[in-house]
N, C-alpha and C positions, 0 to 999 in steps of 0.2 A: 691506556687502552691499546695503543699501538705496540707497546712493549709486550703486553700479554698476548696479542695476536702473533707477534713474531716468535715468542716463546712457544706458542701452540703450534705454529707452522713448523718450527724446527723439531718439535716433539713428534708430530705426525709424519714428517719426512723420515725421521729415524725409524719410527714404528712400521711405516709402509715398507721401507727397505728390509727391515728385519723379517716381516711376514713373507716377503718375496723369497728371502733366503730359506725360510722354513718350508715354503711350498717347493722350492728347488730340491730341498732334501727329501721331501715326500715323493717327488718325481723319481729321484734316484732309488729310494727304497722300494718303489713300485716297478723298477725296471725288469726284474725277473718275471713278475706276473704279466707285464705288458708284452714282453718278448714272446712268451708262450701264447698269449691271447692273440697277438697279431698272426702268429703261425697258424693257429687253428682257424682263424677267420679267413686266411688266405685260401685254405683248402675248401672253404664254403662258397666263396663268391668270386674269386679271381679267375683270370683267363687260364687256358690249358697250358700255357708255357711259362707261367710265373715262376715255377720252381727252378727254372734254369737261367733266370736272369741273374745278373752279377750280385745284386744286393742279397737276395735270398740264398743263392748258392754259396756266397762267401760266409754268410752268417750261420747256416744250418747244415750244409753239405760238405764243404771243403774244396780242395783243389781237384775237382773232377771235370774233365773236358765235357762240355755240353754236347749231347748227341745231335745229329742232324735231324732226327725225328724226335721231337720233344712231346712227351705225353705226361699228363698229370691227371690222376684219378681223384676227383674231389669227393672222397668218402665222407667228409664232414657234412656235405649236403645230404647224403643218405641218412646220417645220424639225426639231423634236424627234421627231415621230412618224414622219417618213420617213427622216431620216439616223440617228436614234437606233438602230434595229435593226441597223445596220452596226457599232455600237460596243458595244451592251449585251452583257454576258457572262452565260453560263449554266454552272453547275457548274465554276467555275475550279478547276484542279488545280495544286498547288504541286509543283515538282520541285527537289530540293536535290542538287547535284552537287559533289563535291570536285574540286579542280584536279589533273589527272593528273600523275604524276611524269615527269621527263624520262628518255629512254633513254640509258643509259651505255655507251659503247664500251669493251670490255676494253683496247684499245690505249691508252686514256687513262692507264692506270697503268704503261705501259711495254711492252716486248717480252716476251711470255711465254716465248720460246725462250732469251733471254739472262738473264732474271731469273725464277727459280722462285717468287718471292714475289708476282708479279703476279696469278696466279690466286687466291691466298689473299686478297689485298687486294680484288680484284674481287668475290669471293664474299661477303666481309664487308660491303662497301658495298651489294651487291644485297640481302642479307638485311635490312639496316637499312631500306633503302628499301621493301622489300615489307612489312615490319612496320608502318612508318608509313602506307603506303598502305592497309593493311587497317584500321587505326584510323580513318583519314579516311573510308573508305567506310562503316564502322559508324556513325560520328558523323553523317554525312549521311543515312543511312537512318533513324536514330532521329529526326532533326529533320524529315525529310520526312513521316514518319508522323504526328508530333505536329502539324505545321502543317495538314495536311489534315484531321485530326481536329478541331482547334480551330475552323476556319472553318465546319465543319458544326454545331458545338455552339452557335454564336452564336444569340441569340434571333432576330435577322434574319440569315440566312446572308450570307456575303461577297458573293454575287452581287447581293443587294438593296442592300447598303451601297455597293458600287462603282457600281452603276447610278444611284443617287441623286447620287453625286458627278459622274458623267458628265453628267447633266442640268444640274447646276450649271455645269459647264465649258462646255456648249453654249450656255447662256443668258448667263452672266456672263463667261465666259472662263477661269474657274479652278474646279477642284473639289479637295477635300482629303479624305484618309483619315488618321485618327489611330490609331496602334498603342496599345492600352491593355490593362492587365490588369484582371480583374474576377472576381467570385465570385457564384454564385447564392445566394439567401437561405438555403436549407436545406443548403448544401454548404460544407465547409471547404476545398475544393480551389480552387486558383487557376488560371484560364484566361487566355488572351490572344486578342486579336482585332483586326481592323481596322474602324474605325467612321467613318461619314460625319459631318462637321461642317459647319455652314453657313459659307459664305465670308464672311458678314456678321460672324462672330465671330472672324475671323482678321486679325491686325494684324502689320505689319512695321516695323522700325526706319525712321523717315522719312528717315534719311541714306542708306539703301540705294538704289542706282540701277542695279541689274542684275537681269535676270529670274531668274537662278539663286540669288539671295540670298547670293552669296558675300561681298559687302561688308556685309551686315547683321550687327549685333552683338547683336541680340535679336529675338525674335518673341513674340507673345502670343496667347492664346486666351481669349475671353470665355465665361463661364458664367452662367446665371441659374438658381439652385437654391433650394429651400426652405431656410430657415435651419437647421433641424435636421439636414439632410443635410450641410451644410457643417461643422457642429459635429462630427458623427460622423467625417467624412472626415479632419479635421485634429486630432482629439483634444481638442476644447474641451468645457467643462462645458455641459450642457444649459441653454439660455436665455442663455448668456453673450454670444452674438453678436446677439441679437434687437435690441438698441439700435442696431446698425450696419446693420440691414437696409436695402436700397436702396429697396424698395417695400413698402407694407403690403398685407395681404390685404384683400379686399372686406369680409369680416366685421369686421375691425379698424376699417376706416373707418366702417362702418355703426354700430358700437358707439360711435363718436365723433360720431354724428349727422351724418355727412357725407351730403349729398343724393345720391340714387341716380344722378342724371344727372351727378354730379361724380366718380363712381367709374370710373376708366379701365380699359378692358378689358385693357390690358397688365399690370395688376397681378395678383397671384395670386388665384385664385378661392377657394381653400380654405386656403392657407398663406402666411405671410409669406415673401417671396422676397428673395434677396440676389444682387447682381451681384458677381462676382469674376473676377479675371484670373490665369491662369497665365502666368508670364514665364520664358522659356528664354533665359538671357543667356550670351553669350560674352565679356562685358566685366566680369565680377565682379558684386557685389551692387549696384553703382551709386555707389560712393564715389570713383571716379576722376575724375568730371566735376564734383564739387561739394566745397566746403570742409566737411570733417568733422574731428572730432578725430583727430589722427594716430594715436593709440594704437588706436582702434577700426578705423581704416582698415588699419593694419598687421596687426591680428589677423585681420580678415576676409580680407585678401589672402593671408596665410600659410596660413590654414586652408582657404578655399574656392577661391581662385585665379580662373581665368577663367570656368569653367563653373558658373554659379549658377542655382538654381531658386527663384523667388520668387513668392509668391501674395499679391496685394493686393486690397483692395476700396475703392470710392470713399470710404466714410465710416468706414473702419476705420483707426486710427492705428498699426497694427503689421502685421507679416507674418503671414498666417494660418497658414502652415506652420511658422513658427519665432517664436512670440511671445516677448517677454522672459521671461515666466514659464517657458515650456518650455526656453528656453536656460539659465536659472538652475537648473532642475531636472535638466539633463542631467548624467550621471555622468562623461562624458569628452568630448574633442573629436570622437571618432568619431561619437558620437550627434548632435552639432550638424552635423557634415559630412553625415550622412545626411539631416537635415532639409532642408538647402540644396543638395543635389545633384540633378541631373536624375534623373527616375524610372528611366531606364536610359541608360547612357553611349553613345548613338549618335554623340556628338561624336567618339568614337575613330575612327569611320569617315567623318568629315567630313560628317555629315548633321545636319539638323534632325529633331526627332521628329515629322515629318509628311511624308506623300507628296503631292506637288503635281502636278496635271494641268493643263497649259497647252497649248492648241492653237496659239495665235498670240501670240508674245511681242513686247514692245517693248524693244529693245536698250538703251534709256536709262531704263527704269523697272522698279520691282519688281513692277508690276502688268501683267497681259497685256491683249490686245485681245480683246474679245468677238467671236465669229464673226459675230454679227448686227449689230454696231455699224456697219459700213460701209453696211448696208442700211436703217438706221432712218430716215434722211431720206426715202427713197423710200416707206417704209411709212406714215409720218405724212402725207406729201403725198397718197398714194393714199387714205387714210382721209378726209381733208378733202374731196377731190374726190368720192369715193363718197357721202359724206353729203350734199353739195350736190346731186348728181345724183338721189339717192333723194328728197330733199326736193322738188326740182322736179317729179319724177314724181308725188309724193304730192299736190302742189298741183294738178297738171293733172288729177287725178281728178275735180275739181269741174266741174259743168256750169253754164255761164252762159247765161241765157235773157233775151232782151229782149221786153217785152210792153207794150202800151198800158195806161195807168192804169186804164182801165175794166175790164180783165180781169186786171190784175196780181195782185190778191188771190186770185182763183180759180186762176190758174196756179201761184202759190207753194204754195197749199194742195194742189193736185193733185201737185206734184213732191215735197212732203214726206210725202205719204201713203205707207203701206207697200203699198198695193194699187192696182189700176186706179181711175182717177178720171175724171170727165167735167167739162170746162170748158164751162159754158153761156154762150152769147153771145146777147145780145138781138137780135131780128130788126130792130129799128129802126136798129142800127149797120150802116151801109152800107160795110163794109170787108172786104177779102179776109182770110181767116183767116191766111194766110201773112204778111200785113203787120201783123197784130195781135200774133202770137207768132213769135219768131225765135230759133234757137239761135246763140250767138256762139262762134266757134272761137278757141282760144288759139294763139299762135304756136308753131311746131314747136320742140322742144328742139334746141339747138345740139349737133351731134355732136362738136365739138372736145373737149368735156369727157370723152367716152368714149375718144377717142384718147389723151388725156393719161393717163387711168386705165390704159389698156392699156400705155402706154409705161412708167409707173412700175412696174407689175406685172412687166414684162419685165426691167427693171433690177434690181428686188429679187431676182427669180429668178436672174439671172446672179451676183449678189453672194453668194447663199446656196446655189447649185447645185441649186435646186428647179426644174429644167427639166422639160419635158414627159416626157422619158424616165424621170425618177424617179417620175412619177405613172403610169407604164405607159401613157402616151398619146403621140401623135405628131400634130403639126399638119400634117405633110406625109408623103407616102408615099415610103419609101426605094426607090431604084431597084435596089439589090442587097443581098445579105446582108452583103457587106463593109462597106457604108455603115452598116448597123445595128450590126455588130460594133464599128466604130470609135466610134459614139456610145456604145455600152455601155462601152467601155474608157475613153473620155474622161470620161464621167459618173462613173465609179468612182474616178478619181484622188484627188479630195479626200476622199471617205469612207475610202479605203484608207490615205491618209496619217494621217487621224485615228485609224483603228483601230490603226495601228502606234504612235502616241503613247500610246494606251490600254494596249497590251501592255507598252511600256517602263515606263509608270507603275505598272502592277500588279506588275511584277517588282521595281521599286524599293520598293513597299510591302511586298512579301513579304520582301525583304532586311531591312527594318527590323523586321518582325515576327519574323524569325529571331533577330535580336540581342536583342530584348525577351524572347523565349521562353527563350533560353539563360540570361539573367540572372535571370528571375523564376520559372521553373518548375523544380520539383524532381521526383525520381522518384516520390514519393508522390502527386503531383498527377495523374500519368498511369499509375498502377499498373494500373488497369483496362484501359487500352489496350495497354500493353506487357507486362504480366505481371511477376512478381517478378524474373525475370532481366533483362528489358528495363529496368525501373525502376532496378535496380542499375547496369546499364551506362550509363544516362542520367546518374546521379549521378557516375559515375567519369569518363566521357568527354565530357560536355556541361556539366553544372553546375560541375564542378571544373576544367574546361579553362581554359587561358590565354585571356583575352579577345581577344588578338590573333589566336589561332587561330580563334576563333569568327567574328570579323569578316572575316578575310582568307581563311581556308582553304576555306569553303563558299560557293558561289554559288547563290542561290535565284532561281528563275524561276517564272512563272505562265502557264499556258495555259488557254484556254477550250475545254471539250470540245464546246461547241455554239455557238460564235460565228459569226455569218453573215459571210462574206467577200465583198466586192463583186465580186471577180474570180475566184470559185471556178470558174466555167465555163471561164474563160480558162486558169487554172492546170491544170485537168483536161485540157484540150485539149493544152497544152504537154507535160504528163507523158505523154500518149498518144503524141505524136510522138516524144518521147525514148525511149519504151519500144521502139519499132521498131528503134532503133539500138543501144541499150544492152543490152537483155535478151539478145540472142544472145551478145554479148561476155561479159557477166556469167556466163551459163550455161557457156560454155567455160572461163572462169577457175575457176569453182566445180568443174567436172568434173575439171580438171587437178590442182588443189590438193587438193580433197577434204577440207579441214579447216574449222574454224570461220572462219578469216580469209578463206577463199575464198568462203564462203557469206554473209558479213556484208554486202557491197555489195548483193546481191540482196534480202536481208531489209530493209535500210535503204531501198531503193527502194520496196518494198511498204509500209513504214511511212509514207513521205512521201505516197504515193498515198492511203493510208487517211486521213491527216489532211485532205487536200484534199477528199476525198469525204465526210468526216465519219463514217467507219466504223472499227471496231476490226479491225485486221488481224493481231493477235497469233497467232491460230489458223492463219494462213496461212504463218507463218514456217517455213522449210525446215530440216531437220536437216543435219548435215555429211554430204557424200557420201563413198563409198569410193573412194580413188584407184585409177587403173589400175595393174596390176602392172608392175614394172620388167622390161624385156625381158631383161636379163642374168640377173636372178634367175629369170625364167621358164624360160630355157634350162637353167640349173643344175638346176631342179626336174625338167624333162623328162629330163635326162641321168641324174639320180639314180633316177627312176622306171624308166627303161630298164635301168639297171644292176641294180636290184633284180629286175626281171623275168628278166634273163639269168642272174643268180645263182641264182634259184629254178629256172630251167631246167637249169642245170649240176648243181645238187644232185639234181634228179630223175633226170638222165641217169646220175649217179654211182651212185645207189641202184639204178637198173635194171641197170647193169653188174655191181654186186655180186651182185644176184639171179641174173643170167645166169651169173656165174662159179660161184656155188654150185650152180646147176642142172647145169652142165657137169661139175663135180667129182663130183656124185652119179651122173651118167650114166657117167663114166669108171670109177667103182668098180663100177658094175653091169655094164659091158662087159668088164672085166678089162684095162684099159689100152690099148684099141684106138683111142682117140681122142686120144692125146697131141698129135699134130701139130695137130689141129683146135683143141685147147684153147690151145696156145701162140699160134696165130694170133689167137684171140679176145682173149687177154691183150694182145697187141701192139696190137690195134685199140682196146681200152679205154684203154691208156696214151696213145696218140696223141690220143684224144678228150679225155682229162683235161687234157693239156698245152695243147690248143687252147683249152679253157675258161679255164684260168689265164691264158693270154696275152691273151684278150679282156678279162678282168676287169682285168688290169694296164693295158691300153690305155685302158679307160674311166676308171680312177682317174687316170691321167695327164691325160686331157682335162679332168676335173673340177678337178684342181689347177691346170691352166693357166687355166681360166675364172675360178677364184677369184682367182688372182694378178692377172689382168687387171682384175677388178672392184675389188680393193684398190688397184691402181695408179691407176685412174680416180678413185676416191673421194679418195685422197690428193692427186691433182692438182687436183681441185675445191676442196679445203680450202686448198691453197696459193694458188690463184687468188683465192679469197675474201679470204684474209688480205692478199694483195697489194693488192686493190682497197680494203679498209678502210684500209690504210696510206697509200695514195695520197690517199684522201679526207681522212684526218686531216692529211696534209701540206699539201693544198690549203687546208684550213680554217685 
């Protein structure tokens, strides 16, 4: 056992040193990007004289004597403050939608007329598909509710985290969000979120040469944390990692009598801090590129495979997440596999566990181009010229006076006094006062320097899109509204492109958060959100679902409820023009169909218009309309109503005839049989009337039967034509 542990310690010591060399190589490969990124950030947030300090001047300017008046125009701040509002998100909303099933044609299973089993097979497949579709919709609804809940529960909401990453991308060229799980101190529930990480702490395999990181075999993230936090995170004994701390706290240095001026500010102010790196590898634990004992190599290859998670520190001789002691104490291989596996298997979806925002990529590099990089030369030159011009103007503030020696002392005293003074000239001096004292004029400042400054400023503005229109200014008066609209449209092209990049990046980040949430969150963590029934459904349909279904079945997107769109006015004008053409047609279709499908296009149009205007249009959605009555059915209903009326009239006439007959019989009895002939005539008239009513009813019934037969014939004909068309379409396919 001791021999195996020693062998494992030697192996991990070698692997840790190897990974630190790889990270050092990644540092070097990133130097060009980091140099430009630091330069761009300096013009965003540093003091007005930073450009003339030795470090920056030696690196980017050269051997130029710093002026006495040091000016730095931080145009990078203008870039972020003006273009940024087009990109910043407020109240992002996550939408999770399952992929809709395909529509199945009954003729796919054969001819229903020749094969009686076709209908049965079609019904069985349809029921299976509907059942699966219901489960997919339920799973997506649960996930959507959870993701929107989690992003509001973050200490800094998702909008703040993503806006910080956007500023990074605008200044350096790249911004990143990391999906992570976390818990609040007094809570036992696990939550997930997207968190901004500095691009300075992100490293890529130096062999990678594509912007999508497809050829990268590993990426790394640097952390600097108090030692005790690292010990808790990876399950080490308190104090066991203190000797591997990368930097000492100030208190520790002072206790060792270190002079105060030697205590570096980057060290921890209150705690010992430790630098450590998370490595996400697609090439195993690192044994493939170096000579190691074949037995250990084979064991790690068989157990871990390609996708390994390794945590190293510069001065620590073992993996922080899987030390030799922890491996020896593991009960089985599954426990070791859990130590060295990615926190969540986003590799199943072909992704790295980070969402990357790049505005302008370099097709032959893993690192992007900063949006400000092409304009930095103009900005540095402009600041040099402005400092020179301001210094010249400052020097010209001085007044030069020529005076004879006899009055020079008195003139100098008078000029330096803070109040009015008198220069006394002796009467014996026979000189004109204008010849004794004379102001000397400096040469006029050359205007070429201001022309050069203006030229540099214009070129910088063209490179960054900070034209007059973006400042709500105009150097010239437009002759027409069309010219103004054209400027507005052209000035919004680049911000709109960048806003689309941000939208795609946020959807990618939410897709990753969806995967992390499915693997790390259980029903008990969101019982308060979903309730007992919802948490049970979560465990059954999300936590226990096939990982492939979670990664592939649901598509997560993110939209900003209040994001400023640079061409919102243009989009609103286009929608208004389309409304004049489409709304009448949509209204006719909705009126004819009268069902949900007929009203859907109209409601979708209102929803799109609401998004452009930034308004909620859900209350404007229209219900399904009642369809107009069928003409044939309407005729049948009218005929039936008329028949009922005539039947009622015949019955009334029959009752009247019976009453008249009874009256006549009574009269006959009373008169002693004198009215027999009149009675027979009345009976004959009643019989004729009754027969006429019966004939009328028979004729109306015949007409109704004929109308019904015609309607049935037309319906069957329509069914036959539809079946024929479906058959022809299937044959053509």
